[in-house]
N, C-alpha and C positions, 0 to 999 in steps of 0.2 A: 504494499500500499504506499502510496506516495502522499506527502504532506504538501499542502499548498502553503506558500509563504516561504520566509527565510528558513533555511535548513539550520538545524541545531548544531551548534559547535562552529559553523562557518559564518563568515561575514558576507552576506550577499547584499548587494545594492540593488535598489529598485530602478527600473529603466527610468531615464531622464525623460521628461516631457519637453518636446521642442515646439515652441509656438512661433510660426512664421508671422512676420508683420506684413500687413496688406500693402500691396503695391500702389495704392491710391486709386485714383479714377482711371478706368480703363479707357484707352483711346477710342474705342468702339462708341462710347457714349458721347463723343463729340459730334457725330452725324445727327442724332436726334435733337441734340441741344441747339446746334446751328440751325436745323430745320424749324424749331420752335421759335427762335429768335426772328428768322426770316418771315415766318408765317404771321408772327405778332406785328412785325413792322408793316407788312402789307395790309393787314387789317386795320391798323391805325391810320395809315395813309388813305385807305378807301373812305373810312369814317370822316376824316378830315376833309376830303375832297368832295363829298357828297353835299349836294345843294338841298335847299329847302323843299319840302313837300307842301303843296297848297290844295284846297278844295274849292271848286267854283260851282255855284248853284246856277243851273239854267232851267228854263221852262221845257227845253228840248235838246237832246244830244244829236240832233239830225246831222249826219254827215261825219261825226267823230267816231273813231274806233280806238278801243283801248289797245295799247301796244304799237300801234300804226301812226295815229295822229300826232302831229308835233305842235310844240309851242314855240312861236317865232317873234322875234322883235326886230323890226326893220329888215325883215327878210333873212335874219340870222337865227338858226335854230338854237334855242336855249332851254329846251326841255322836251319831255314826252308826256303823253297821257297814259297813265298807268292803269286806270280802272274807271269804269263808268257804272253807277248804280242808282237805282230808283230810291229817292229819299222820302218822298210822299207822292200821292197821286198827281201833284201838280209840278214837282220839281225832280231834276236829276242831279246827282253829285258827280262832278268830273274830278278825279283825283290826279294831280300831275306832280312830276318830279322836275325841279328846275336847277339849272346851273347855280353854283354858289355865288357867282358875280351878280345875281339878281336880289340876293339878300337884302342889301340896304334899300332897295326900291319897292319891296312888298310891304307897303303900308296901307292904311285905311283909305287913302286916296287913290290907289291903283285900281285900274279898270281893265276887265278882261272881256274879250267877245270872240265869237267864231267868225272866220272869214270864209264865206261861200260865194259862189257866183250869184250876183244880182243884177236884175235888169229893172230899171224904174225911171220914170219921167225924163227919158232922153240921156240917161247915164247908165253905163255899163261898169260893173266892178267885180273884182275877184275872178276874172277869167282864168288865171293861172291855176285855181283850184280844180278846173275841169280836168286836168291832167294829174295833178299831185293829190287832190282831195282836199277836203276841208282841214283847217288848222286853226289853233287859238293864237290870238296875239294879245298884246296888252300895252297899256299906257302906264308908264311907270309912275309911281306915287312920290310925294315929296319926302325926302329923307328925314325932315323934321317930325313928320307925322308919326303916331303910334304904329308898331309893327303889327302886321296881321297875316294870318294863315288861311282864313276862309273868306271867300268874296262872292258877291252876287254878280254873275255875268250879265253883260249888256245883250239885248236880243237884236 
């Protein structure tokens, strides 16, 4: 029979426990860390570059299409129509995303309207919309007026 433990009469030493120190952060972790930093930077820039979202109330959304219709100022595209929904039986809400340069001009005195082809009393207007479709345009408000994000569109 054998005994476990130190033998009688002899001096036996217990095996020495060796603890290895960690090598620190493995280089393989640099890839996800760098990817996380890049993704965070891109998300921050996208949020900073995003312009204001506005809601415009109209009696009719005739000629406007969500995702296709544009918002223009002096024939320069400054935004898009994101969504059109019924607010009540007499009004529709047109939700638009605008460029951030428009932010100072979106005040209570700003005015929005739909540009469509019109023929009246010896005058023809909006003929360009026959090809491109109806679009929204606006008259900027005074910078000194209070800011607004909801407007009533002109018919």
